[in-house]
Steps between C-alpha positions, in 0.01 A plus 500: 500500500624791292606811689559862383650709767617859515618725775562862570752557796739757618833487309688376802295177499503430126802269490352280776170483330652422169719220643227334681250516205773365260534205729137409416389657179631618164592869470300678229583868542596723778281401798286241309535131525297191379512127516345179635496433871347252737265622764766445775772675282265804471429516871871478585574780237225725647635435844860585394392819309282623791810514715666725247230761419421792723138605461559812702743618223245428233633166378262273327499142349228391244449134403273368230422124548374293212416123519672450164643682214253321264285814436758761495681686220830671548535794257836689503559829312868586480789305644390189706740471804369166614739218412291184541238554232323181384404479145211263443 
């Protein structure tokens, strides 16, 4: 499935979140990631990230889950920071 993930966490947890997300997904910009994962990979990622965030300090994690990329368009205005762009 195709995943778009973004987070908003306290600065002291940013590096942990970045490292964990990069292990599973492609970095797009700042706290935004995307990529294809299996259901078990997604569950593992959510579990790992839930251990890092602190809801009491206002941290949040948002994940959009799509069954496929078939019906999506990716439009970028400005510099595209993603490195694994597929041209079809």
